[in-house]
Steps between C-alpha positions, in 0.01 A plus 500: 500500500783737582631497146162607368471801724683829515448809707403817318728725707551874467846615418692636795772761492827442330681211665869498568701330232601219732159388607181587662321814598560570874180336627451245222529208742219660696258551214216257534384269227155374418334170579282542190715692247331635190617396156657779302272617213611459139710784361344715229823536306754244618719535190518880512864618535416709806331220694693455829687169511375447854144476374599224260715291735252521782241331280718194439404266781727211415867468392584457134541154357864562408843400621603706800683816393565833668475811283606851593569662832344478843290808433444460125461144385301180508541127548400211284415164651477619859425256786227542764598496868257263665289693749567253784803301607628344822698818570329776300173660408435747221320827587262728304388234256266750326802670349597184302868586545648171622682422176870515434802333346529135604829580673324767710222259596759241605695765700184604689429138594856462627472819696180385660680191631791711630260733677351202679837346583718806573249752638250271659221651293214275392580630154483809278223707353561563136386835356518604136733322262368594155209472258457186292691654210681769696481846355381823668237462772189706547614615841769477759821418324737648247710180498382136541471481119723209406438240766823565688360718786299381800369657823514309829299629792695567813209346688567128577245263354232411759481137609153458350389494135381853419150544365436689177374794707821506704718486194324802354450708811772409749756776547874450506680619817687831494861439597614861538465730796274804460803733496639298208846485659510131592302181502227437753657249746159374597458339159839484324680190627812296434273278288458784252878527467526126445242504218650798318845355538382166357361681197813709452720192509323351202758531219238607238374784720646834385319750723276503805318827571400595850416813695812687611417440865496125428837524326627688808385221729651230280834682502487529878400146574666288236781277635765289329497507120359842399561472124128443435426854622638632172187386318263658755428862402268766641217621286171680546184312580635187659375533860273195492672271258835433334557476125709233340653559156676226310771526235416425138500122452756345269384455145286814500695747283201735477482537877677821611557508873700715731871495575613323819494711814843614613640740758508265800217420736330839464485553877698817489280667244175547691523863606308620193203285581464648850547860397217745564456556126417132454306434823303830479506619140326833433179476301541569129410845385286351233336156481727266309373400158411129475741309277397413152405129484732266315376384161586185309740701285711567809535128581719250320341411165479132601261591781228542241536131408491409869185707548319330210626145550250225593432438867701233679291222643362590839 
């Protein structure tokens, strides 16, 4: 049933390049999402690509291939993350965004096991991965377009199987103090460090995005091998979840990722994030103009074939 439903969501403000809008993990879904209506002019050059990709409810029946960049691309032959496992549960099913590269799906399953073993969590709550064929989303993300990004809630999985209502309406837990200067010690635990460290130690993981206060706490509390901290970087909007980004898989020449992170563990570069200009920015003199939506012409040409390919078997 999930594959046949999709939430008609209003577009939120411009998301940060790395991931979600600040409260995206908090936005509730719908137990009874409405199907998107047909487009009047789907082939018009100015039709936003997000409107087209959001209407593809299943992956393409093609060999798996990543095309483009994290914020302008698509994926052929994506794999669905099962909504339930021994150590994981997928949230916000109405978004239909639990699709990714098979290597990402395998990584998330491994991470779920590590969260249970290393952190003592019952498991992980998986947020957005990507749409069935990737591409721009109607709301919430600028990236997550090629099946190599995934959001993991910083709320441990409960010990019971969540109902559909809970998956759509349950809120993630805020990890940052109200003053934004550090984590909230009442909720941020050594288990959170263990889960993020396990993700960062995966060889195929290139970046992990967290709130700056979380990065600060990791720098303070990490013991022993600290090399994994290099991959963990502060970014806006990651108070409730962390964002995993994988490298381009081998054999995907049309995938254009980022360069490896360098410059040490990043623990000496946090002053900017706690400056008054960042924590308390002045309001803009004029309301910012909404960005122009991405069209098919701005995506790799092969994404058109991905968009129009037959559906994979459900």
